[in-house]
matplotlib code that plots the C-alpha trace (Angstrom):
import matplotlib.pyplot as plt

x = [13.0, 10.6, 11.9, 8.3, 7.7, 11.1, 10.5, 7.2, 8.7, 11.6, 9.1, 7.0, 10.1, 11.4, 8.1, 7.4, 10.8, 13.0, 10.7, 8.0, 5.1, 2.1, 2.0, -0.6, 1.6, 4.6, 2.7, 1.1, 4.7, 6.0, 3.2, 1.9, 4.8, 2.8, 5.2, 4.2, 3.5, 6.7, 5.4, 7.3, 5.7, 3.9, 6.0, 4.2, 2.9, 5.0, 8.0, 9.9, 13.5, 15.8, 17.4, 14.0, 13.1, 16.3, 15.8, 12.3, 13.3, 16.6, 16.3, 12.6, 12.1, 9.1, 8.4, 9.2, 5.5, 4.5, 6.9, 6.0, 2.3, 3.1, 2.6, 5.6, 4.0, 3.2, 6.7, 8.3, 5.9, 6.8, 10.6, 10.1, 8.2, 11.1, 13.6, 11.6, 10.2, 12.6, 9.7]
y = [-51.0, -50.1, -46.9, -45.6, -45.5, -44.1, -41.4, -40.3, -40.3, -38.0, -35.8, -35.3, -34.7, -32.0, -30.2, -30.4, -30.1, -28.3, -26.0, -25.7, -25.7, -27.8, -29.6, -27.1, -24.1, -25.8, -26.3, -22.8, -21.5, -23.7, -23.3, -19.8, -18.0, -17.4, -17.4, -19.1, -16.8, -16.6, -14.1, -11.2, -7.8, -6.3, -3.7, -0.3, 1.1, 4.2, 4.6, 7.7, 8.0, 7.5, 10.9, 12.6, 10.5, 11.4, 15.2, 15.1, 13.4, 15.0, 18.4, 19.2, 17.3, 15.2, 11.9, 8.7, 7.7, 11.0, 10.6, 6.9, 8.0, 10.7, 10.5, 11.5, 14.7, 15.7, 14.8, 16.9, 19.8, 19.7, 19.7, 22.6, 24.5, 23.9, 25.2, 28.3, 29.3, 27.5, 25.9]
z = [-3.8, -6.6, -8.4, -8.9, -5.2, -4.5, -7.2, -5.6, -2.2, -3.3, -5.2, -2.1, 0.0, -2.4, -2.6, 1.2, 2.8, 0.3, -1.8, 1.0, -1.5, -2.4, -5.7, -6.9, -6.0, -7.7, -11.0, -10.8, -10.7, -13.4, -15.9, -15.1, -13.4, -10.2, -7.3, -4.1, -1.1, 0.9, 3.4, 1.9, 2.4, -0.6, -2.4, -2.1, -5.4, -4.9, -2.6, -1.6, -2.5, 0.5, 0.3, 0.3, 3.4, 5.1, 4.4, 5.7, 8.9, 9.7, 8.2, 8.3, 11.5, 10.6, 12.4, 10.5, 10.7, 9.1, 6.3, 5.8, 5.3, 2.7, -1.0, -3.1, -4.3, -0.7, 0.5, -2.3, -1.5, 2.2, 1.4, -1.0, 1.7, 4.1, 1.5, 0.6, 4.0, 6.4, 8.3]

ax = plt.figure().add_subplot(projection="3d")
ax.plot(x, y, z, "-o")
ax.set_aspect("equal")
plt.show()
């Protein structure tokens, strides 16, 4: 077997079956550091600390959907309201 054909076959196998990327995606990653899309969800710009989320849901009594939609400042203000007014 000609080693140049074997090399190209292995290269294609590695890209397609092991790395699951196109050749363009591979070189974009190697040369520019752009990671291929793996379907991971985007990281939100700002997330709420877990203990704040827990307090809002279990102490204040807010729904998870409500808390998930809150900005950090709003979440803190709502928790402060609960501590001061009890509501």
